N, C-alpha and C positions, 0 to 999 in steps of 0.2 A: 507429266506435263512440262518437264524442264527440257530445253533444248539441247543440253551437254549428252543428254542420252541419244541424240541423233548422229550416226556415223555416216558421214556423206563423204565421198572422194570428190574433192573439186579439183579440175584441171588447174595447172600453174598459171598465173595471170588472170584467173576468173574474177569477175566483177559482176555484181549483181546491183543492176540498175533499170528495174522494170519500169515502165509507163503507168499512169493511172488505169488505162484500159486492160493491160496485161494482168496487173495485180487483181483485178475483177474477174477477167474472163479465165485466166490460167491457174490461177492460186486459190482466190477465195470461193469461188465456184465449184472448183473441184474438191476442196476441203468441205464444203458444205453438202456435196453429194457422195462424200467419203471415197473419193477418187484419188488416184495418187497425182501429187502435182508434178511439173516438168524436173525440177530439182527440189530434194528433200532438204531444203535450206532454212525453211520458216518454222520455228518450233511453236509448240503448243503451251502457252504461260498465261495465267490469270494475272495479268499485269496490275490489276487493282489491288493486289495483296503485297506489292512491293513499290518501293519509290524508285522513280525513274532512274537514278544514278546506280541503282541496284541492278538494272535489267540488263545492261550489256554483257554481264557476266554469265546471263542464261542463254546465251546463243555461241555457237562454233563460229559464226563467220564475223571477224573483227573488222569493221569499218566505220566510218562516221556516222552511220545511221543503222538502226537495228529493226527487223521485222518479227511480228509475232501474231499467231492466232489466238485469240482470246475470246471468252464468253462474256455477255454482257447481262447483268441483273436488274431488277428493277428496284427502284429507289422506294416505291411504294406498292403494296400488294394489289391494289385494283388501278395502278395508274401504268403510264407508259413511259415514262422518265426514266433514263438509265441512272444507276448509281456510280458517281464519279469519284466517290471518296476512296484514297489511299492510306497508306500508313501514316505518314507526317503531313498530309497535304489534300488537295483535290484537283482534280482536272477540270478547267472551265473553258466553254466553247466560245471560240471567238470567230466573228465575221459570219459568212452565210454559207450554206452548204453548196456544194458544188456538184452539179449532175454528171455522171461519166457517161459517155456513148461509145458504143461499138460500131462504128459506121454511123448510121442514122437511128440506131436502137438505143434507148434508154436501159442502161443495165445496172446501174448503182449509184451510190452518193459517197462523196468525200467531205468530211468534217474536220474543221482544224481546231485544236484545243491547247492551252497553256497550262502548265502545272503553277499550282500556288502552294506555298509552304504555310500552315496552321489551318485555321478552320474559317469558313466564310461567315461574315462578309470581310474579316480583316485579314486574309491572307495576303502573303508577300509573294508577288509575282518572280518566276524564275526564268531562265533561259531554255527550260526545256519543253520542247513542241511536239505534239502528237498530231497525225493525221489519221483519221479513222475512217476505213472503207465497208461499208456494208452493202449487200446485196437489195436490188429493187424491192423484190417481192418478201424481205426479213419482216416488215412491220405487218404485213397482211397475214401472215402465219397465226393462227391461232395457238394459245397455251397448250401445250401438250398434256399438262396436268393442271386440274383446278387449284387456284391459289399457289401455283408455282412462282417463284421469284425471278426464273429464268426469262430473260427478253429475248435474246438473240444466241442462238448454240455457238455461232464463231462470226466475229468480225476480224478485219486485218487492221493491224496497227503498224504503222511507221513512227519511230520515236528518234529523236536526235537533240543535241543541244545547239543551240543557235550560238555562233560565233560574234562576240561583241567587238567593235572597232575601237573601244576605249584604249589609250595607251596606258602602260604602267606608270606610276607616279613619278619613278626617277626619270622616264624619257621625257614626261610632260616638264618636269624642272629643267632638264637639259635643253630642251627648246626654248623654254621661256627665257634662260639665262642667253641661249645664243642670239634670240630677237633682242634683248635689251643691249647687248654688246655692238650689234649691228646698228641699232638706232643712234648709240652714243658715237660711233665711228661717223654716221651720216650727218650728225649735228655739228661734229667737230670739223668735217669738211666744208659745212656751209659756212661756219663761222670764219675760217681761212680764207675762204673764196671772197668774202665781204672786206678783208684788211687790204690797205693799199700800199704797196711796196715802199720802203723807205728811200730807194735809190732807183731812179729811172731817167731815160733820157727825153730829149725834146719829141721824139716820134711819140713816146708813150705820153707825155703831156697834150700832143695834139690830139690823140683819141679820147682823151677824158673832157668831155664837154663841159663838165660840171664845175670845172677849175678854171674856165674862161679862156681867153683867146691867148696866143703867145707874146704878141706884143703887151698886153695887160701883164702878163708875168715878168717879162723883161723890165719892163716899167718898175713894178715893185721891188725887182731884185737890185735894180741898179739905184733907186732910191735909197733902200736899206743900205746898201754898201756905202753910198757916198755920204749919207748923213752919218755914220759910224766912222768911217776911215778918212773922209775926204778925198780930194784929188792931189796927187804928188805932181808938184810943178819944179821948175828950177830954182826957184825961192825956197820952197818948202812945201807943207802941207795947207792946202788951202780949203777950207769947207766949202761945200756947195750944198745948196737946199732946194734946186728945182732940176727937172728933167727935160725942158726944151731942147737942149742941145743933143741928148741921146735919141730923142726923137726924130729929131732932123737927120741924125746920122744914120740911123735905122731905114729911114726911107729913101737914102741915096740910093742910086743904081748900081755903084761899084761896090765890091765885097769889103767888108769891115773887119780888121785883124785886132783882137782885144790882146792888150798887154798882159805881160806875166803875171802882174798883180790881179788881173781879172780873171785870167785862166784858172788860178788857185780856187776862184770861188764858183767857177763853172764846171768844178769836177775835172779839170786839166784835159780837156777835150774840145775838138772843133767840131762846129756844126755847120752845115749847109742848107738852106730853105730856098727853093726856087720863088717863094711869095716875097720874103723880106730880103733876099739877096746879101746874106753873111754868112761867114764860114769861120 
């Protein structure tokens, strides 16, 4: 009953991906009637005498899923519940049974099961999955022998291990570090964008509405300058405490030229504004 005894010559590139209907009509039905299958690729193995990770070595065909013909026994002598116990765990049904049709004819049933390590009800769920196919008339057949524990001579099982999407621990740590670095860079850029440049032209000042008008800035600048340094005259330096003269000059229509002493405090550049008329 071990699949390694089957010697089937498969052509190069052969892939075994039958549908549910094909498994019932061309493989399980033929096996139940002792007829040859289209390809002798499915071994006869009592899967409940092994753990699922031991089953791949029982078949010649190496893929990501494995097919087996297996008998089923009763859990209790007078009952119809199958015995799902294995070596180090048990198979537990999940979901509802799916009816298999060939055209419009009901031909079989498909049941999904998950393998649990340990003993019920404290078993630990694993990633091993089984799809069990049985014929429609398998439950209606009477027991061949009185008191026999055999429930079905043959059912067809497809077993595979579910792929998990979880990343390795090292990969998760690298992703977390990359997210933290990106977040720090973003915060740094936000702080830099909030800073005001130390030096800027009057055009920049004009765009900053929160700093007030240009005339207000000029008034404050000249007031501070004159209070600290005074105004140079032919006689000497005479202090000045008010700014009406500067306001009058700014409002004149002709351009105003600043002396060299004033140019040093205006970053040594000349400006022209069509509104105020100075350069």
